[in-house]
C-alpha positions as CSV (number, residue, x, y, z in Angstrom):
1,X,111.3,-104.9,93.0
2,X,108.7,-102.2,93.1
3,X,106.7,-101.5,96.2
4,X,105.8,-98.8,98.6
5,X,108.4,-96.0,99.0
6,X,107.7,-95.8,102.8
7,X,107.2,-98.9,104.9
8,X,104.5,-98.6,107.6
9,X,104.4,-101.1,110.4
10,X,101.2,-103.1,110.7
11,X,100.1,-104.6,114.0
12,X,99.3,-107.9,112.2
13,X,102.7,-109.5,111.3
14,X,101.1,-111.1,108.3
15,X,100.1,-107.8,106.8
16,X,103.6,-106.5,105.8
17,X,104.2,-104.7,102.5
18,X,105.2,-107.1,99.7
19,X,107.2,-105.9,96.6
20,X,105.9,-107.0,93.2
21,X,107.0,-107.0,89.6
22,X,104.7,-106.6,86.7
23,X,106.3,-106.4,83.2
24,X,103.7,-104.0,81.8
25,X,104.4,-101.6,84.7
26,X,108.1,-102.2,85.4
27,X,109.7,-102.5,82.0
28,X,110.2,-98.9,80.6
29,X,109.1,-98.2,77.0
30,X,110.0,-95.5,74.5
31,X,113.3,-94.4,73.0
32,X,114.3,-92.2,75.9
33,X,114.1,-95.2,78.3
34,X,116.0,-97.5,75.9
35,X,118.9,-98.1,78.3
36,X,116.6,-98.7,81.3
37,X,114.6,-101.2,79.2
38,X,117.8,-103.1,78.3
39,X,118.8,-103.2,81.9
40,X,115.3,-104.5,83.0
41,X,115.3,-107.2,80.3
42,X,118.8,-108.3,81.2
43,X,117.6,-108.8,84.8
44,X,114.5,-110.8,83.9
45,X,115.9,-114.2,84.9
46,X,117.1,-112.9,88.3
47,X,113.7,-111.3,88.9
48,X,111.6,-114.4,88.1
49,X,114.0,-116.9,89.8
50,X,114.2,-114.7,92.9
51,X,110.4,-114.2,93.2
52,X,108.7,-116.1,96.1
53,X,105.9,-116.9,93.7
54,X,104.6,-115.9,90.2
55,X,100.9,-115.2,89.6
56,X,99.5,-115.6,86.0
57,X,96.8,-113.1,85.0
58,X,94.9,-113.9,81.9
59,X,91.3,-112.7,81.1
60,X,90.3,-115.9,79.5
61,X,91.4,-118.0,82.5
62,X,89.8,-115.6,85.0
63,X,86.4,-116.4,83.4
64,X,86.6,-119.8,85.1
65,X,86.0,-120.5,88.8
66,X,88.1,-122.8,91.0
67,X,85.2,-125.3,90.9
68,X,85.2,-125.6,87.1
69,X,86.1,-129.1,85.8
70,X,89.8,-129.9,85.5
71,X,89.2,-130.6,81.8
72,X,88.0,-127.1,81.2
73,X,90.7,-125.5,83.3
74,X,93.5,-127.5,81.7
75,X,92.2,-126.9,78.2
76,X,92.0,-123.2,78.7
77,X,95.5,-123.0,80.1
78,X,96.8,-125.0,77.2
79,X,95.0,-122.7,74.6
80,X,95.5,-119.4,76.5
81,X,97.5,-116.5,75.2
82,X,99.8,-116.9,78.2
83,X,100.8,-120.4,77.0
84,X,101.6,-119.2,73.5
85,X,103.5,-116.0,74.0
86,X,107.3,-116.2,74.2
87,X,107.9,-113.8,77.0
88,X,105.6,-115.6,79.4
89,X,107.6,-118.8,79.1
90,X,110.2,-117.5,81.5
91,X,107.4,-116.9,84.0
92,X,106.5,-120.6,84.0
93,X,110.0,-122.0,83.5
94,X,111.8,-119.9,86.1
95,X,109.1,-119.6,88.8
96,X,109.8,-121.2,92.2
97,X,106.0,-121.5,92.6
98,X,103.6,-120.8,89.8
99,X,100.0,-119.9,90.4
100,X,97.1,-119.2,88.0
101,X,94.4,-116.7,88.9
102,X,90.8,-117.9,88.4
103,X,87.6,-115.9,89.0
104,X,87.4,-116.7,92.7
105,X,91.1,-117.2,93.6
106,X,94.5,-118.6,92.6
107,X,95.5,-122.2,92.1
108,X,99.1,-123.4,91.9
109,X,100.3,-125.4,88.9
110,X,101.1,-128.3,91.3
111,X,97.5,-128.3,92.5
112,X,96.2,-128.4,88.9
113,X,98.5,-131.3,88.1
114,X,97.3,-133.2,91.2
115,X,93.7,-132.6,90.3
116,X,94.4,-133.7,86.7
117,X,96.1,-136.9,87.9
118,X,93.2,-137.6,90.2
119,X,90.7,-137.2,87.4
120,X,92.6,-139.6,85.1
121,X,92.9,-142.1,88.0
122,X,89.1,-142.1,88.6
123,X,88.2,-143.2,85.2
124,X,88.4,-142.7,81.4
125,X,89.1,-139.1,80.3
126,X,88.1,-137.4,77.0
127,X,90.3,-138.6,74.2
128,X,91.8,-135.1,73.6
129,X,92.9,-134.8,77.2
130,X,96.1,-136.8,76.8
131,X,97.6,-134.1,74.5
132,X,96.5,-131.4,76.8
133,X,98.3,-132.9,79.8
134,X,101.4,-133.3,77.7
135,X,101.3,-129.6,76.9
136,X,100.9,-128.7,80.6
137,X,103.9,-130.8,81.5
138,X,106.2,-128.6,79.5
139,X,106.9,-126.2,82.4
140,X,107.9,-128.7,85.1
141,X,110.0,-130.8,82.6
142,X,111.8,-127.6,81.6
143,X,112.2,-126.7,85.3
144,X,113.8,-130.1,85.9
145,X,116.5,-129.4,83.2
146,X,117.3,-126.1,84.8
147,X,117.7,-127.8,88.2
148,X,116.7,-124.7,90.1
149,X,116.3,-126.4,93.4
150,X,119.5,-128.5,93.3
151,X,122.0,-125.7,92.6
152,X,123.3,-127.5,89.5
153,X,123.8,-125.3,86.4
154,X,124.0,-127.4,83.2
155,X,126.1,-126.2,80.3
156,X,124.4,-123.9,77.9
157,X,124.6,-126.4,75.0
158,X,122.8,-129.1,77.2
159,X,120.0,-126.7,77.9
160,X,119.5,-125.7,74.3
161,X,117.8,-128.9,73.0
162,X,115.2,-129.2,75.8
163,X,114.4,-125.4,75.4
164,X,113.4,-125.7,71.7
165,X,110.2,-127.8,72.1
166,X,108.9,-125.4,74.7
167,X,109.1,-122.4,72.3
168,X,108.2,-123.9,68.9
169,X,104.4,-123.5,69.5
170,X,104.8,-119.8,70.6
171,X,104.6,-116.7,68.4
172,X,105.4,-113.0,68.6
173,X,104.9,-109.9,66.6
174,X,108.4,-108.8,67.4
175,X,110.6,-111.6,66.0
176,X,113.8,-109.7,66.9
177,X,113.1,-110.4,70.6
178,X,113.2,-114.2,70.0
179,X,116.8,-114.6,70.8
180,X,116.6,-112.2,73.8
181,X,114.2,-114.3,75.8
182,X,115.9,-117.5,74.7
183,X,119.2,-116.1,76.0
184,X,117.4,-115.2,79.3
185,X,116.4,-118.8,79.8
186,X,119.9,-120.0,79.0
187,X,121.5,-117.7,81.5
188,X,123.2,-115.7,78.8
189,X,123.8,-112.0,78.8
190,X,121.2,-110.3,76.6
191,X,122.8,-106.9,76.4
192,X,124.9,-107.7,73.3
193,X,121.8,-108.9,71.5
194,X,119.8,-105.8,72.4
195,X,122.5,-103.5,71.0
196,X,121.8,-105.0,67.5
197,X,118.9,-102.6,66.7
198,X,117.9,-99.5,64.8
199,X,117.0,-96.3,66.6
200,X,113.5,-94.9,66.4
201,X,114.7,-91.8,64.6
202,X,116.1,-94.0,61.8
203,X,113.1,-96.2,61.7
204,X,110.8,-93.2,61.2
205,X,112.6,-92.4,57.9
206,X,112.1,-95.8,56.5
207,X,109.4,-96.9,54.1
208,X,107.3,-100.0,55.0
209,X,109.4,-102.1,52.7
210,X,112.7,-100.7,54.1
211,X,111.5,-101.4,57.7
212,X,110.7,-105.0,56.8
213,X,114.2,-105.5,55.3
214,X,115.7,-103.9,58.4
215,X,113.6,-106.2,60.7
216,X,115.0,-109.2,58.8
217,X,118.5,-107.9,59.1
218,X,118.2,-107.4,62.9
219,X,116.7,-110.9,63.3
220,X,119.5,-112.6,61.3
221,X,122.3,-110.6,63.1
222,X,120.8,-111.4,66.5
223,X,120.3,-115.1,65.6
224,X,123.9,-115.4,64.4
225,X,125.2,-113.8,67.6
226,X,122.9,-115.9,69.8
227,X,124.1,-119.1,68.1
228,X,127.7,-118.1,68.7
229,X,126.9,-117.4,72.3
230,X,125.4,-120.9,72.7
231,X,128.5,-122.4,70.9
232,X,127.7,-126.1,70.9
233,X,124.7,-128.1,69.6
234,X,123.6,-131.7,69.0
235,X,125.3,-132.7,65.7
236,X,122.0,-133.7,64.1
237,X,120.8,-130.1,64.1
238,X,122.2,-129.8,60.6
239,X,119.5,-132.2,59.3
240,X,116.6,-130.0,60.6
241,X,113.6,-129.2,58.3
242,X,113.1,-125.6,59.3
243,X,113.6,-122.6,57.1
244,X,117.3,-121.8,57.1
245,X,119.4,-118.7,57.5
246,X,121.1,-117.3,54.4
247,X,124.3,-116.0,56.2
248,X,127.5,-117.7,55.0
249,X,128.6,-120.0,57.7
250,X,125.2,-120.3,59.3
251,X,123.1,-122.0,56.5
252,X,122.9,-125.0,58.8
253,X,120.9,-123.0,61.3
254,X,117.1,-122.3,61.4
255,X,116.0,-118.7,60.7
256,X,113.7,-118.9,63.7
257,X,112.6,-121.5,66.2
258,X,109.1,-120.0,66.8
259,X,105.8,-121.2,65.4
260,X,107.3,-124.3,63.9
261,X,105.4,-127.5,63.5
262,X,108.3,-129.7,62.5
263,X,110.8,-130.9,65.1
264,X,114.3,-129.3,65.2
265,X,116.1,-132.7,65.7
266,X,115.4,-135.5,63.3
267,X,115.9,-139.2,64.2
268,X,119.4,-140.4,63.1
269,X,121.5,-143.4,63.7
270,X,123.5,-141.5,66.4
271,X,120.5,-140.3,68.3
272,X,119.1,-143.5,69.9
273,X,119.1,-143.8,73.7
274,X,120.6,-147.3,73.5
275,X,123.6,-146.1,71.5
276,X,126.7,-146.9,73.5
277,X,128.9,-144.1,72.2
278,X,127.2,-140.7,72.0
279,X,128.4,-138.3,69.4
280,X,130.3,-135.2,70.8
281,X,128.6,-131.9,70.4
282,X,129.0,-129.9,67.2
283,X,130.8,-126.6,67.7
284,X,130.9,-123.4,65.7
285,X,134.3,-122.9,64.0
286,X,136.1,-119.6,64.7
287,X,139.1,-119.9,62.4
288,X,139.3,-118.7,58.8
289,X,139.7,-120.7,55.6
290,X,143.1,-121.5,53.9
291,X,143.1,-118.0,52.2
292,X,143.2,-116.3,55.6
293,X,141.0,-113.5,54.3
294,X,137.7,-112.1,55.7
295,X,135.7,-113.4,52.8
296,X,133.0,-115.2,54.6
297,X,135.1,-118.4,54.9
298,X,135.0,-118.3,58.7
299,X,132.2,-119.7,60.7
300,X,130.4,-123.0,60.1
301,X,129.4,-125.9,62.3
302,X,131.9,-128.7,62.7
303,X,130.3,-132.1,62.7
304,X,131.6,-135.7,62.6
305,X,129.7,-137.6,59.9
306,X,130.4,-139.7,56.8
307,X,130.4,-137.8,53.4
308,X,130.2,-138.7,49.7
309,X,131.8,-136.6,47.0
310,X,129.6,-136.6,43.9
311,X,131.1,-136.8,40.4
312,X,129.4,-135.6,37.2
313,X,126.2,-134.3,38.6
314,X,124.2,-132.5,35.9
315,X,121.9,-129.5,36.1
316,X,119.0,-131.6,34.9
317,X,119.5,-134.0,37.8
318,X,119.4,-131.0,40.2
319,X,116.3,-129.6,38.6
320,X,114.6,-133.0,38.8
321,X,115.6,-133.3,42.5
322,X,116.7,-137.0,42.1
323,X,120.2,-138.3,41.4
324,X,120.8,-142.0,40.6
325,X,124.4,-143.0,40.8
326,X,126.8,-145.8,41.5
327,X,129.4,-146.0,44.1
328,X,132.8,-145.3,42.5
329,X,134.6,-148.6,41.9
330,X,131.5,-150.6,42.8
331,X,129.1,-150.3,39.8
332,X,127.0,-153.1,41.3
333,X,126.1,-150.8,44.2
334,X,123.7,-148.1,42.8
335,X,121.9,-145.7,45.1
336,X,119.4,-142.8,44.9
337,X,119.8,-139.3,46.3
338,X,116.6,-137.3,46.7
339,X,117.1,-133.5,46.9
340,X,114.9,-130.8,48.3
341,X,116.4,-128.1,46.1
342,X,115.2,-124.6,46.8
343,X,113.3,-123.0,44.0
344,X,115.7,-120.0,43.8
345,X,118.9,-122.1,43.6
346,X,120.9,-121.9,40.4
347,X,123.4,-124.6,39.5
348,X,125.7,-121.9,38.1
349,X,126.6,-121.2,41.7
350,X,128.8,-124.3,41.8
351,X,130.1,-124.0,38.2
352,X,133.5,-122.7,39.5
353,X,134.0,-126.0,41.3
354,X,133.2,-128.1,38.2
355,X,130.8,-131.1,37.9
356,X,132.5,-132.8,40.9
357,X,132.1,-129.8,43.3
358,X,129.1,-131.3,45.1
359,X,129.0,-133.6,48.2
360,X,126.7,-135.1,50.7
361,X,127.2,-135.3,54.5
362,X,125.2,-138.3,55.6
363,X,124.0,-139.2,59.1
364,X,125.1,-142.8,58.6
365,X,127.1,-145.0,56.2
366,X,125.0,-146.3,53.4
367,X,125.0,-150.0,52.7
368,X,122.9,-152.3,50.6
369,X,120.9,-153.4,53.6
370,X,120.0,-149.9,54.7
371,X,116.3,-150.2,55.4
372,X,115.3,-146.5,55.5
373,X,116.4,-143.4,53.7
374,X,119.4,-141.8,55.4
375,X,119.0,-138.1,56.4
376,X,121.7,-136.0,54.6
377,X,122.6,-132.5,53.5
378,X,123.7,-131.7,50.0
379,X,126.1,-128.9,49.3
380,X,129.1,-127.4,47.5
381,X,132.7,-128.4,48.5
382,X,134.5,-125.1,49.3
383,X,138.1,-126.1,50.1
384,X,139.4,-126.8,53.6
385,X,140.0,-125.0,56.8
386,X,143.5,-124.2,58.1
387,X,143.4,-127.4,60.1
388,X,142.4,-129.5,57.1
389,X,138.7,-129.9,57.6
390,X,136.6,-130.0,54.4
391,X,134.1,-127.1,54.1
392,X,130.6,-127.7,52.7
393,X,128.3,-124.9,51.7
394,X,124.8,-126.1,52.6
395,X,122.3,-126.1,49.7
396,X,119.5,-128.3,50.8
397,X,118.4,-131.4,52.7
398,X,118.6,-134.8,51.0
399,X,118.1,-138.4,51.7
400,X,120.2,-141.3,50.4
401,X,118.9,-144.8,50.0
402,X,119.6,-148.1,48.2
403,X,116.6,-148.4,45.8
404,X,115.4,-151.4,43.9
405,X,118.4,-152.7,41.9
406,X,116.6,-152.9,38.5
407,X,115.1,-149.5,39.0
408,X,118.4,-147.9,39.7
409,X,120.2,-149.7,36.9
410,X,117.5,-148.7,34.4
411,X,117.7,-145.0,35.5
412,X,121.5,-144.9,35.4
413,X,121.5,-146.4,31.9
414,X,118.8,-143.9,30.7
415,X,120.8,-141.0,32.0
416,X,124.1,-142.2,30.5
417,X,122.4,-142.4,27.0
418,X,120.9,-138.9,27.2
419,X,123.9,-137.2,28.8
420,X,125.5,-134.7,26.4
421,X,129.3,-134.0,26.3
422,X,131.2,-130.7,26.2
423,X,129.5,-127.5,27.1
424,X,125.7,-127.5,27.8
425,X,123.5,-125.1,25.9
426,X,122.8,-123.0,28.9
427,X,126.6,-123.0,29.9
428,X,125.8,-124.0,33.4
429,X,128.8,-126.3,33.6
430,X,131.0,-128.6,31.7
431,X,129.3,-131.8,30.9
432,X,130.9,-135.3,30.8
433,X,130.0,-138.6,29.2
434,X,130.9,-140.3,32.5
435,X,128.1,-141.6,34.6
436,X,127.3,-140.0,38.0
437,X,129.2,-141.6,40.8
438,X,129.9,-141.2,44.5
439,X,133.1,-141.5,46.4
440,X,133.3,-141.8,50.2
441,X,135.6,-138.9,51.3
442,X,138.2,-139.1,54.0
443,X,138.7,-136.0,56.1
444,X,140.6,-135.2,59.3
445,X,138.9,-137.4,61.9
446,X,135.9,-137.5,59.5
447,X,135.0,-133.9,60.5
448,X,133.1,-131.5,58.2
449,X,132.5,-127.8,58.5
450,X,129.0,-127.1,57.3
451,X,128.5,-123.5,56.1
């Protein structure tokens, strides 16, 4: 803590010097202070957790007085820069007592919550206010997960899921810092993340385009390291709708968690609160593939889900984004696969694996009575790990459903009539006159390594 260098005794016992910490003053900047800056950032959690109280200073909030209506105070807090910057999240989440400075004095978050509760109890509130109060509740809810007052420290993987909703609405101009403050909140050492950087001298030599490429490289490398530090996740993270990383072994992971409007975790059959047997967490694989070489075959997230091997998928089906097929050995059971194929994906990537090199990892087993589309991921089968787990290179999200019987049969018949044989004109892959079909795959304990 920073404070006076010499302590002077006051006659009044209540007027003793008090140390303080202000990021803008106490975190060194500039290349020559790089090591001190790393040290300061690595101590952020200890600083904010150990503080007696934290005071929020925001110009927009200081325009209001303590006597302003609770609706105006709560709305301004919700919309303030403080509420939407990533670094300030630790101030709110780690504080023992959080106060917000208004024009004529501070007010604790608990006092604001009490005033809000009283206003709602006294009568109808503006319609928008329900959303505002939900936003304000983020900090105490997150605090509860961190169990600061009970001395209980949950596992990092257990803290990860409740952390994400608190940061999705926040934004930063330095995206490479995203993993640093997330690691701070998860009680992880940030030093290793901060070492993934480029010196100021090297940056000065770069063009604007080169600097942008370097920023993306640093963000990706830090995210990969951060995910490995977390180690375990809810299995359904593989079905997320966020922009993905392009690093082999980490295509299941979002590129960033900031500024996202879509939820990280989608509803799946294994996510209901009333489910008796919860799925074990998914873990990042550390072993190599069967070739044993460092060719990118390591990594990947191991999940336990059903999977379907697809046979005779054509490039035209991939381009259309819809595949109608029958279950192998059960032609009376047709189903539809809807694909969210990236615009830059080329089917030639899977040509080395043949027309049966694709597979789906599904969040549930498909049956004729499945009422809703089943979230899935579509990818390329890439052999097995040393322990016999199938490896699937992620291509895109997909859904599987049992469509109207007549619709599916008509589409399958149409495709079988128009399907060429031999080599296609664009040589993307060998074609077959067999219809597209799917076979439920059996793997070691039904585990799959998503890459």
